[in-house]
N, C-alpha and C positions, 0 to 999 in steps of 0.2 A: 834682549839679552843676546850677546853674540854666542854662536855655537863653537864649542871647543873642537868639535869633530869636522867642521867645515863641510857638512853634508855627507861625510864618509860614515859607513856603518861601523859603530864602535866594536862590534863583535869581530868584524874582519880586521880592524886595526889591531885588536888584542892578539888575534891569531897570527898576524904578520910579525908582530913584535915577539911573540913566543917562538916562532920559527927562527927568527933572527938570533935570539939569545941561545936557543938550543943548538944551532949550527956553530955559533961562536965558541960554545963550550965543548963542541965535539961529540954531542949526543945524537944518536939516531932516534927516530920517533919511538921505535920499539924499546930501546934502552931507557929512555926517559919515562915511558909508560911503566915499565917494569920496576924501576927504582923509586918512582913516586907513588906506586900502588894504584895507578889509574889504568883503565882499559885502553889499549892502543886505538881501538875504533873511536872511543870517546875523545882521546887526544887528537886524533885526525879531524874529527868534527869541530873541535875547538880551533885548531889551526886554520881550518877553512872558513871559519866564521859562521858555522852552522849550529853550534851549541852555545848556550848561555852558561858560562862557567861560574861555579859557586866560589865564594870567597875562600872557603876551606881548601878547595882545590888549587886556587891561586897560591896559597901559602905552601901547599905540598910541592907544587912545581918549583916555586922559588927556592925552597929549601934544598931540593934535589939539585937544582942548577947552581946553587951557591950565590944567589943574588937576593937583594931585598925584594919583597913583594911589589914595592913601588916601581921597580925597574920594569916589571911586566906591564905596567900601566902607562909607561911613557910611549909617545908615538913611535912607530917604526922608523928607521933611518930612511928607508925607501918605501913609499906606499905603492901598492899594486892595485889595479882596478878590479 
């Protein structure tokens, strides 16, 4: 079976995509955390690929950012190492 992630860490890819969408929408990390009801330190860990985010939190962040949850699961436009 071919890997969708091509050897990349899926947590890091999710975090990169979250940062991408957050910045496109003009949100600071602090504002997104406040408006979505998540702790800024938790959000920081998710964005850096250090935290395994729960589905419920994906929905909270997507709703706050005004995007469908599936948008957060798409690969980032530019992958960073």
